[in-house]
C-alpha positions as a Markdown table, in Angstrom:
| # | Residue | x | y | z |
|---|---|---|---|---|
| 1 | Met | 92.7 | 148.2 | 149.1 |
| 2 | Gly | 95.7 | 149.5 | 148.2 |
| 3 | Ser | 97.7 | 153.0 | 147.7 |
| 4 | Phe | 97.2 | 155.4 | 144.7 |
| 5 | Ile | 100.7 | 157.0 | 144.1 |
| 6 | Glu | 100.9 | 160.0 | 140.9 |
| 7 | Ile | 104.2 | 159.2 | 139.2 |
| 8 | Asn | 104.9 | 162.6 | 137.4 |
| 9 | Asp | 107.7 | 164.0 | 135.1 |
| 10 | Thr | 106.3 | 167.8 | 135.1 |
| 11 | Leu | 106.6 | 169.7 | 138.1 |
| 12 | Gln | 103.5 | 172.1 | 137.5 |
| 13 | Leu | 103.1 | 174.6 | 140.2 |
| 14 | Ser | 100.7 | 177.8 | 140.5 |
| 15 | Thr | 102.4 | 181.1 | 142.1 |
| 16 | Glu | 100.6 | 179.8 | 145.6 |
| 17 | Gln | 102.3 | 176.0 | 145.3 |
| 18 | Gly | 105.9 | 177.8 | 145.0 |
| 19 | Phe | 106.5 | 178.7 | 141.4 |
| 20 | Pro | 109.5 | 181.1 | 142.0 |
| 21 | Ala | 108.3 | 184.9 | 141.4 |
| 22 | Lys | 111.6 | 185.9 | 139.8 |
| 23 | Leu | 110.7 | 184.0 | 136.7 |
| 24 | Asn | 108.6 | 186.5 | 135.1 |
| 25 | Tyr | 107.7 | 185.7 | 131.0 |
| 26 | Glu | 107.5 | 189.4 | 130.4 |
| 27 | Gln | 111.0 | 190.2 | 131.8 |
| 28 | His | 112.1 | 187.0 | 130.2 |
| 29 | Lys | 111.1 | 187.9 | 126.8 |
| 30 | Ile | 113.6 | 191.3 | 127.5 |
| 31 | Lys | 116.3 | 189.8 | 129.3 |
| 32 | Pro | 116.0 | 186.0 | 128.9 |
| 33 | Phe | 117.2 | 184.6 | 132.7 |
| 34 | Lys | 119.2 | 181.0 | 132.6 |
| 35 | Ala | 119.9 | 178.7 | 134.9 |
| 36 | Glu | 122.9 | 179.6 | 135.9 |
| 37 | Asp | 121.3 | 183.0 | 137.8 |
| 38 | Phe | 119.9 | 180.6 | 140.2 |
| 39 | Glu | 122.9 | 177.9 | 140.6 |
| 40 | Gly | 122.8 | 177.3 | 144.2 |
| 41 | Arg | 119.0 | 178.3 | 144.9 |
| 42 | Ile | 116.7 | 175.6 | 146.5 |
| 43 | Phe | 112.8 | 176.5 | 145.9 |
| 44 | Asp | 110.4 | 174.9 | 148.0 |
| 45 | Phe | 106.7 | 174.0 | 146.3 |
| 46 | Lys | 104.2 | 173.1 | 148.6 |
| 47 | Asp | 100.4 | 171.5 | 149.0 |
| 48 | Lys | 100.4 | 169.6 | 145.4 |
| 49 | Ser | 97.4 | 167.2 | 145.4 |
| 50 | Lys | 97.4 | 163.9 | 145.8 |
| 51 | Thr | 100.5 | 161.6 | 147.0 |
| 52 | Arg | 103.2 | 162.6 | 143.8 |
| 53 | Val | 106.7 | 160.9 | 143.2 |
| 54 | Tyr | 108.9 | 162.6 | 140.8 |
| 55 | His | 112.3 | 161.7 | 138.4 |
| 56 | Leu | 115.2 | 161.5 | 141.1 |
| 57 | Pro | 118.6 | 163.0 | 139.6 |
| 58 | Pro | 119.9 | 163.0 | 137.6 |
| 59 | Val | 117.0 | 162.7 | 135.2 |
| 60 | Arg | 115.0 | 165.8 | 134.6 |
| 61 | Asn | 111.4 | 167.3 | 135.7 |
| 62 | Phe | 109.9 | 169.7 | 133.4 |
| 63 | Leu | 108.9 | 172.9 | 135.3 |
| 64 | Val | 106.0 | 174.2 | 134.5 |
| 65 | His | 103.8 | 177.5 | 135.5 |
| 66 | Asn | 100.0 | 177.3 | 136.0 |
| 67 | Ile | 98.4 | 180.4 | 135.1 |
| 68 | Asp | 94.9 | 179.9 | 135.7 |
| 69 | Gly | 94.7 | 176.9 | 134.3 |
| 70 | Lys | 97.0 | 177.1 | 131.2 |
| 71 | Trp | 100.6 | 175.7 | 131.4 |
| 72 | Leu | 103.8 | 178.0 | 130.5 |
| 73 | Tyr | 107.0 | 175.2 | 130.2 |
| 74 | Trp | 110.0 | 177.1 | 131.7 |
| 75 | Gly | 112.7 | 174.9 | 131.7 |
| 76 | Gln | 113.8 | 171.1 | 133.9 |
| 77 | Val | 114.7 | 170.8 | 137.5 |
| 78 | His | 115.8 | 168.1 | 139.4 |
| 79 | Ile | 113.6 | 167.1 | 142.5 |
| 80 | Ile | 115.5 | 167.4 | 145.6 |
| 81 | Glu | 113.4 | 166.9 | 148.6 |
| 82 | Val | 109.6 | 165.1 | 148.4 |
| 83 | Val | 107.5 | 165.0 | 151.9 |
| 84 | His | 103.9 | 163.1 | 151.6 |
| 85 | Asp | 101.2 | 164.6 | 153.9 |
| 86 | Thr | 99.4 | 161.1 | 154.1 |
| 87 | Leu | 96.3 | 162.9 | 156.3 |
| 88 | Lys | 95.7 | 166.1 | 153.8 |
| 89 | Gln | 97.0 | 163.9 | 150.8 |
| 90 | Thr | 99.5 | 166.3 | 149.4 |
| 91 | Thr | 103.1 | 166.4 | 148.2 |
| 92 | Ser | 105.7 | 169.3 | 149.0 |
| 93 | Gly | 109.5 | 169.3 | 148.5 |
| 94 | Lys | 112.2 | 171.1 | 147.2 |
| 95 | Phe | 114.0 | 171.8 | 143.7 |
| 96 | Lys | 117.1 | 173.2 | 142.2 |
| 97 | Ile | 116.4 | 174.7 | 138.2 |
| 98 | Ile | 119.2 | 173.0 | 135.7 |
| 99 | Tyr | 117.7 | 174.5 | 132.6 |
| 100 | Leu | 115.4 | 177.7 | 131.6 |
| 101 | Tyr | 114.0 | 177.4 | 128.0 |
| 102 | Thr | 114.6 | 180.7 | 126.0 |
| 103 | Pro | 111.7 | 182.2 | 125.0 |
| 104 | Glu | 111.6 | 180.9 | 121.7 |
| 105 | Glu | 111.8 | 177.6 | 123.1 |
| 106 | Met | 108.9 | 178.2 | 125.5 |
| 107 | Leu | 107.1 | 179.0 | 122.4 |
| 108 | His | 107.3 | 175.4 | 121.1 |
| 109 | Ala | 107.6 | 173.2 | 124.6 |
| 110 | His | 104.0 | 172.9 | 125.2 |
| 111 | Ser | 103.5 | 171.4 | 121.2 |
| 112 | Met | 106.3 | 168.8 | 121.9 |
| 113 | Ile | 105.4 | 167.8 | 125.0 |
| 114 | Asp | 102.2 | 167.9 | 125.9 |
| 115 | Arg | 99.9 | 168.8 | 123.2 |
| 116 | Arg | 96.9 | 169.2 | 125.3 |
| 117 | Glu | 94.7 | 172.2 | 123.8 |
| 118 | Glu | 93.1 | 173.4 | 127.2 |
| 119 | Thr | 96.4 | 173.7 | 129.2 |
| 120 | Asp | 98.0 | 175.6 | 125.7 |
| 121 | Phe | 99.8 | 179.5 | 127.4 |
| 122 | Phe | 99.8 | 180.4 | 123.9 |
| 123 | Gly | 97.2 | 179.1 | 122.0 |
| 124 | Val | 98.6 | 177.9 | 119.3 |
| 125 | Met | 97.5 | 174.1 | 119.2 |
């Protein structure tokens, strides 16, 4: 018998799992947010299914908002804490935002990083 650990380079979160409420795409298109707007802030995420390991700083992880199964790529984060619940088989933790994509970059991020048609937020694949 062995253990299964999921290795991720993407922190894909639903709103319920802790995607930052302040990051609103409609507002971002009007007045783009910058990572500096969140400097010093630490965000929590919770209840990611499976036991997951993320890249450690200084290596980035992608920040993705999962909206009804569609992935909206927002930028890059550093994962600064990970907690595994071995009974529930979930992963929780803390992260900080290190870079936010411009609205234009967001339009192209999925096609450069992911390329799965079923998760394409903008439907351009």
